[in-house]
N, C-alpha and C positions, 0 to 999 in steps of 0.2 A: 387476487387480493389487492385492495387499494392500500398502498403504503402511506397515503396522506402526505405525499411530498410535493404536491402541486404548489408552485411558487416559491419553494424553499431555495435559498441561495447557498450553493455548495462550491467549495474550492477543493479540487483534487490535484495534488502535486504530482509531477511526473506522469502526466496523463495523455501523452501523445501516442503511446503504444502500450502493448502488453496489458498487465493487470490494471494499471491506472486508466487506460483508455476504455477498457471494458467496464470499469466502475463508472466512469463519466457517462458512457452510453446507457448503462442501466438506469442511472439517476435521471438522465434526460427522458428516457422512455416513461419514467414514473412521474414526469411533470416538473422536475426541478430545473432551475436555471444554474448551469454549471460553468464555473471558471476553469478552463482547460489550461494547463501549464506545461511548458517545455522550455528547453534552453534556447531554441532557435525560433525565429518568427515563422520561417517556412513550415517547420513541423507543426507548430501551433495552428497556423492558418489551415493546413490540410486537415488536421483533426477537427477543428471547428466546422469546416465545410462538410465533413462527413456526418457530424452529429446533427447538422441542420436538417438532415433528410429523415430523421427518425423521431418517433415519439411526440409527446405533447409539450415537452419542455423546450429549453433553448440553451445555447452555449455561446460564450465569448472567450477570448484568449488572453493570456498573460505570458509573454515570452520573457524569461529571466531565470537565472540560476538560483533557485530558492534554497540552495545550500549556503548562500551568502546572506549576511545581515542586511546589506543594502537592498537586495531584491525583496527580501521579506518585508522590510519597512515600506517599500514601494507598493507591493501588492496589498498590504494592509491599508494603506492610504487610499488606493484606488477602489478597493472593495471592502469598506469598513464594516459592512453588515453581514458578513459571512455567518451563516447559521450552522453549516455542516462543514467541518474541516477534516479532510481525509489525507493523512500524511503517508503518501505512497512513495514519494521520492526515495530512491535507494540504488545502491550499487553492490555488485558482488564480484569476486575474483578468486578462483581456486589458486592457492599459493601455499607451499610448504611453510610450516610455522617458523622455521629457522630463517626463512627469507623475507618475513614480514618486517619491514623497517619501522622505526618510530614514526616516520612520515606517513606510512601506510595506515598505521593504527589511528593516527590523528585524522587523516582524511576520511576514513570510513566512519569514524565517530561524528565528524562534522556533517557529513552528508546524510548518513542514515539516522542519526539520533538528534543532533543539535538542530537540524533543520525543522523537525517537528516540534521540538521543545520551544524553539523561538516563535514559531507561528502560533502555537497554543497560548503562549504568553501574550502575544499581540491580540489575539481574538477573545480570550477569556473575559476581559472587561465588558465588551459589548454583549456577550452571551449572558453574563451575570445581570446586566442591566435589563435585558428582556426576559430573564429567568428561563431561558431555553437554549439548548445547543447540543451539538454532537461533535465530539472529537474522536477520531478513529486512527489508530496507528496500524499500518500494515506491517506486521512483524513476520514471523516465519516459524515453521516447526523447528528450524535450525536454532531458534532461541531456547528451545527445550532440550534438543539433542544436538549439541554443538558439533558441527562437522569438522573432523580432523583436517580435511583438505582446505578449509577456510575458517580458521578459528576467529580471525578478526571480524568476519561477517557475522558469525554466530554470536559473538560478544555484543555487537550492536543490536541484534534482534532480541537478545535477552534484556538489554537495556531498555528497549522500547516497551516491553511488557511491564517492566518495573516503573517506568515513567508514567505509563497510562494508568496504572493502579494508583500511583501516588497523586496524580492530578485528580483522579476520581475521588480520592479521600478528601482532597482540599475543597471540593465543591459539594460535599455531602449535604443532603437536605434540599438541594436545588433541583430544577428540572433539566440540568445539564448532565449528560452522561459521557464517560470517557472509557473507551474499550480498545483492546488490540485484537486484530484478526490474524490468525496464523495459517497462511496457505502452506500446502505441501509443494513438492516439485511441480512447477507449472510451465506450460508451453508459452512463456513470455518471449519477447523478441530476443533478449540476451541469451536465454537458455537454448532457444532454437538455433541461433547463430553458432553458439558454442558446440552443441551436439552435432550440427551439420558439418562443421569444420573438423571435428574429431572423427566423424564417420568417414569423411572424404580421405583424411590422412591414414585411416586404418583400412580403407577399401571396404567399408560396410555401409549398409543402409541405415536411415534414421530408425526404422522399426527394430532393426537388430540391436542398435545401440540402446534404444529405449528398453528393450527386454533385458539386456545385460545390466543396465543401470539399476533396474528394480530387483534383479537377482543378486547383485553384488554390493551395491552402494546403499539402496533403500529397501532391503528385503522385507521390512515390516509393513510396507504399503499394502493396504487391503484392496485397492483398486488396480494396482500393478500397471499404472500408466501415468503419464504426465497429465495433470489437470488442465482444463481449459480455463483461460482467464475469466470467462463468463460465470464459471462455477464459483469462483471467489467473489466476483462482483455481486452475485445474488445474496450472499451472506452480508456483504458490506451494505447493500441497499437496505436490508431489513434493519441492521444496527443503526443506520442513519435515520430511520423513520421514527415518527412519534409512537408507533406501535411497540417499539423496543424499550419503552420507558423503564421497565423493571430489570433490564440488562445493563449492568453498570460495574465498572472496575474489573471486567472479565477478560480473560485471554481465551478467545473463541477459535477453536480449531476447525479449519476448512482444509484439512491436510491429507485427505484420502486415507486416513487411518495409519499414517506413518508413525505417529507417536503411539507407542505400545503401552497404553494406559487407559483404564476405564474412567479416569477422572481428569 
């Protein structure tokens, strides 16, 4: 299927690894010009070099912490004509609720929620001017089923769903769409590192821990495995495309069936 993304300018935050990198790669394969973002220049340069070898699109980098206002302002000035904004930047950390400090709550909100809010605010004027744009928040099934092992993370993912719907309401009647995509447990770099460390400490293999995770922690999963980042990226690429013009204000689940609901 031709997603009609040739020549579209996309910014994917947090895209040097994991889901973000898979999204950037998929968009490049579909012909888009992608701005790759990470906190360090080395990581960004490596990601851009890798993307240069695939697809009909292209990539360039922006090194900076887009959880900060200064970096957001800088990227918006350097790339003022972004047509597709994918707010993928995010952090997670399992932590008992009683141990989550005020500073933790604030930090998670700043990185996971406010970063996307800020960039959407910066890019909406140019999208309105051309009467076309795509804003996508990478939320999580944890925004619907708040995980007791990281309530602060779940809060930010629920907030992203609400923000995406609210922005979509604010641009009703235009050709700008705003949606959230909700991945399930995914083999991102952070998840793999966490599970491998846990497996080593318990003397188990990754497959053993994966099986236990879906038996005990996410038993509602229908696929009973960690998703691949590319599986999430395929959904995001469609939502980013002109073909998805009737999909707006939606919370789109790419969760492996973890959320036990038909709706």
